[in-house]
C-alpha positions as a printed NumPy array, in Angstrom:
array([[  0.   ,   0.   ,   0.   ],
       [  2.894,   2.373,   0.86 ],
       [  6.273,   1.77 ,  -0.762],
       [  9.305,   4.034,  -0.327],
       [ 12.521,   3.364,  -2.213],
       [ 15.857,   5.101,  -1.5  ],
       [ 14.334,   8.39 ,  -0.382],
       [ 16.797,  11.253,   0.089],
       [ 16.054,  14.742,   1.358],
       [ 18.364,  17.604,   2.289],
       [ 17.556,  21.052,   3.587],
       [ 20.552,  23.092,   2.529],
       [ 23.564,  21.016,   3.54 ],
       [ 21.696,  19.1  ,   6.209],
       [ 20.766,  15.522,   5.297],
       [ 17.381,  14.726,   6.814],
       [ 16.612,  11.436,   5.028],
       [ 19.296,   9.227,   3.501],
       [ 18.382,   6.251,   1.284],
       [ 15.265,   5.467,   3.32 ],
       [ 13.388,   2.428,   2.023],
       [ 10.188,   1.14 ,   3.582],
       [  7.361,  -1.106,   2.452],
       [  4.011,  -1.337,   4.236],
       [  1.772,  -3.744,   2.352],
       [ -0.74 ,  -4.645,   5.048],
       [ -3.189,  -3.062,   7.41 ],
       [ -2.322,  -2.23 ,  11.005],
       [ -0.764,   0.466,  13.158],
       [  2.81 ,   1.488,  12.35 ],
       [  4.571,   3.878,  14.738],
       [  7.321,   6.02 ,  13.227],
       [  9.655,   6.849,  16.079],
       [ 12.917,   8.676,  16.573],
       [ 14.491,  11.616,  18.396],
       [ 13.916,  15.208,  17.315],
       [ 15.579,  15.826,  13.958],
       [ 15.573,  12.156,  12.95 ],
       [ 13.41 ,  12.758,   9.855],
       [  9.969,  11.572,  11.055],
       [  7.989,  14.617,   9.985],
       [  9.939,  14.949,   6.731],
       [  9.121,  11.327,   5.89 ],
       [  5.414,  11.872,   6.573],
       [  5.29 ,  15.106,   4.607],
       [  7.08 ,  13.407,   1.701],
       [  4.332,  10.772,   1.615],
       [  1.751,  13.566,   1.612],
       [  3.541,  15.464,  -1.156],
       [  4.183,  18.434,   1.153],
       [  7.958,  17.904,   0.928],
       [  9.679,  17.054,  -2.373],
       [ 12.692,  14.734,  -1.964],
       [ 15.852,  15.175,  -4.048],
       [ 15.924,  11.47 ,  -4.906],
       [ 13.829,   8.376,  -4.397],
       [ 10.4  ,   7.048,  -5.249],
       [  7.199,   6.862,  -3.208],
       [  4.31 ,   4.683,  -4.338],
       [  0.793,   4.608,  -2.907],
       [ -1.255,   1.583,  -3.991],
       [  1.337,   0.859,  -6.663],
       [  1.299,   4.325,  -8.242],
       [  4.201,   6.794,  -8.103],
       [  2.97 ,   9.938,  -6.34 ],
       [  5.417,  12.412,  -7.889],
       [  3.487,  15.308,  -9.503],
       [  0.195,  13.672,  -8.55 ],
       [ -2.499,  14.768,  -6.094],
       [ -5.556,  12.544,  -6.472],
       [ -3.949,   9.855,  -4.28 ],
       [ -4.33 ,  12.209,  -1.301],
       [ -8.068,  11.474,  -1.315],
       [ -7.164,   8.045,   0.056],
       [ -5.36 ,   9.589,   3.059],
       [ -6.693,  11.188,   6.228],
       [ -4.015,  13.377,   7.847],
       [ -3.796,  14.77 ,  11.367],
       [ -1.073,  17.452,  11.574],
       [  0.978,  17.861,  14.722],
       [ -0.197,  21.43 ,  15.235],
       [ -3.8  ,  22.326,  14.443],
       [ -3.674,  25.702,  12.691],
       [ -7.23 ,  26.88 ,  12.066],
       [ -8.565,  30.309,  11.024],
       [ -9.256,  32.042,  14.345],
       [-12.414,  33.751,  13.123],
       [-14.146,  30.548,  11.983],
       [-16.574,  28.747,  14.249],
       [-16.095,  25.018,  14.872],
       [-19.301,  24.097,  13.025],
       [-18.302,  26.288,  10.077],
       [-14.901,  24.606,   9.798],
       [-16.384,  21.101,   9.896],
       [-18.971,  22.059,   7.268],
       [-16.304,  23.649,   5.054],
       [-14.026,  20.582,   5.175],
       [-16.995,  18.289,   4.479],
       [-17.916,  20.344,   1.407],
       [-14.311,  20.392,   0.175],
       [-13.894,  16.624,   0.483],
       [-17.28 ,  15.861,  -1.047],
       [-17.488,  12.59 ,   0.867],
       [-19.894,  11.121,   3.384],
       [-18.942,  12.198,   6.891],
       [-19.58 ,  10.802,  10.379],
       [-18.804,  14.118,  12.073],
       [-21.916,  14.069,  14.291],
       [-20.873,  10.784,  15.899],
       [-17.363,  12.104,  16.566],
       [-18.663,  15.424,  17.925],
       [-20.709,  13.484,  20.457],
       [-17.772,  11.206,  21.287],
       [-15.461,  14.123,  22.134],
       [-18.301,  16.179,  23.695],
       [-17.787,  19.118,  21.357],
       [-21.465,  20.187,  21.183],
       [-20.958,  23.199,  23.519],
       [-18.128,  24.473,  21.294],
       [-19.756,  24.278,  17.848],
       [-20.735,  27.955,  17.824],
       [-17.462,  29.155,  19.346],
       [-14.66 ,  30.658,  17.279],
       [-11.579,  28.491,  16.916],
       [ -9.317,  31.285,  18.126],
       [-11.045,  31.163,  21.52 ],
       [-10.566,  27.425,  22.107],
       [ -7.996,  25.779,  24.373],
       [ -5.241,  23.666,  22.855],
       [ -6.91 ,  20.442,  23.993],
       [-10.256,  21.399,  22.451],
       [ -8.564,  22.338,  19.178],
       [ -6.952,  18.903,  19.156],
       [-10.387,  17.283,  19.548],
       [-11.608,  19.298,  16.552],
       [ -8.471,  18.139,  14.72 ],
       [ -9.376,  14.521,  15.495],
       [-12.95 ,  14.974,  14.258],
       [-11.666,  16.363,  10.95 ],
       [ -9.255,  13.431,  10.608],
       [-11.547,  10.536,  11.462],
       [-14.816,  11.751,   9.919],
       [-14.016,  10.389,   6.439],
       [-13.611,   6.758,   5.392],
       [-10.122,   6.516,   3.848],
       [ -7.799,   3.475,   3.672],
       [ -4.725,   5.321,   5.013],
       [ -4.473,   7.478,   8.13 ],
       [ -1.397,   9.503,   9.076],
       [ -1.441,  10.843,  12.636],
       [  1.356,  13.206,  13.682],
       [  1.514,  13.399,  17.509],
       [ -2.228,  12.66 ,  17.925],
       [ -2.169,  12.595,  21.76 ],
       [ -1.04 ,  16.224,  22.16 ],
       [ -3.208,  18.107,  24.666],
       [ -5.713,  15.305,  25.189],
       [ -7.263,  14.582,  28.578],
       [ -7.348,  10.931,  29.781],
       [-10.936,  10.319,  28.61 ],
       [-10.255,  11.703,  25.134],
       [ -7.079,   9.614,  24.96 ],
       [ -9.148,   6.476,  25.608],
       [-11.529,   7.503,  22.813],
       [ -8.561,   8.039,  20.473],
       [ -7.265,   4.538,  21.181],
       [-10.736,   3.121,  20.503],
       [-10.963,   4.994,  17.201],
       [ -7.559,   3.74 ,  16.076],
       [ -8.476,   0.175,  17.05 ],
       [-11.742,   0.448,  15.094],
       [ -9.955,   1.766,  11.991],
       [ -7.42 ,  -1.044,  12.246],
       [-10.199,  -3.656,  12.485],
       [-11.668,  -2.216,   9.288],
       [ -8.408,  -2.966,   7.476],
       [ -6.921,   0.522,   7.441],
       [ -3.204,   1.34 ,   7.383],
       [ -2.346,   3.799,  10.144],
       [  0.962,   5.649,  10.511],
       [  1.586,   7.385,  13.839],
       [  4.387,   9.565,  15.131],
       [  4.523,  10.161,  18.876],
       [  6.914,  10.63 ,  21.775],
       [  4.582,   8.755,  24.153],
       [  6.059,   5.26 ,  24.391],
       [  3.254,   3.883,  26.605],
       [  0.826,   4.807,  23.826],
       [  2.974,   3.019,  21.244],
       [  3.193,  -0.159,  23.332],
       [ -0.591,  -0.304,  23.592],
       [ -1.53 ,   0.623,  20.043],
       [  1.276,  -0.249,  17.575],
       [  1.683,  -3.494,  15.637],
       [  5.114,  -2.508,  14.33 ],
       [  7.552,   0.344,  14.753],
       [  9.941,   2.078,  12.387],
       [ 12.738,   3.766,  14.333],
       [ 14.543,   6.56 ,  12.505],
       [ 17.943,   7.803,  13.578],
       [ 19.877,  10.534,  11.757],
       [ 17.808,  10.085,   8.615],
       [ 18.159,   6.29 ,   8.425],
       [ 15.918,   3.426,   9.485],
       [ 17.688,   1.945,  12.504],
       [ 15.045,  -0.682,  13.314],
       [ 11.879,  -2.029,  11.714],
       [  9.74 ,  -4.658,  13.423],
       [  7.513,  -5.368,  16.398],
       [  7.758,  -3.736,  19.809],
       [  8.503,  -7.145,  21.356],
       [ 11.398,  -7.747,  18.969],
       [ 12.965,  -4.383,  19.773],
       [ 12.678,  -5.036,  23.512],
       [ 14.151,  -8.5  ,  23.027],
       [ 17.061,  -7.169,  20.955],
       [ 17.873,  -4.531,  23.562],
       [ 17.311,  -6.815,  26.544],
       [ 14.854,  -4.354,  28.083],
       [ 11.366,  -4.847,  29.515],
       [  9.804,  -1.644,  28.227],
       [  9.859,   0.189,  24.91 ],
       [ 10.968,   3.384,  26.628],
       [ 14.025,   1.627,  28.071],
       [ 14.784,  -0.021,  24.719],
       [ 14.709,   3.339,  22.911],
       [ 16.86 ,   4.926,  25.623],
       [ 19.416,   2.127,  25.169],
       [ 19.62 ,   2.779,  21.424],
       [ 20.14 ,   6.5  ,  21.921],
       [ 22.726,   5.957,  24.651],
       [ 24.722,   3.526,  22.505],
       [ 24.66 ,   5.909,  19.547],
       [ 25.943,   8.78 ,  21.674],
       [ 28.81 ,   6.829,  23.232]])
């Protein structure tokens, strides 16, 4: 479904991705992990066509995405930072996105789930960060697409909303979706991810299950396993 072959990206003289190759040909939850500056966001934005690599090929469902845009209709994307027009009301934003996508939406169900009814007539500029993130989640999950890309989806969420997020991801997975997640919350990854892709200095350092990474590092938790990798690399 997603195939990346020898992807290279530099910003100026700084190499951000170097010969990254990755193939995800099944449904499930794939966590893209790595320290700050490891290339996670650049990789995601390359898949979305928001960043143009110097070299390499990305295919979605077998088709090369270079100079294409229709493939994006098969992707639901949650950005790390929700930047909305401050003067728009929540209901207006949801209606606008629904009209732009031209697809059937389950926004009402998600609004109830995240208890956003009291905020529908409020302007986005007046909302807290956590409430904006709930709106962000509604916009991401309200369309039925085979691929979801979630960049730091837990940011600002209260414990109840975090439980709802996990349930939504589990439901999408059960429906055969492919879900890419970036996050710094290792407990979340251990609960939700089927496999992880660990990036380090623009290269894929590890690809496999959480259990395999813990076994390879001799640690009992994912957090400890990641810390071991980073410590060894900095020695």
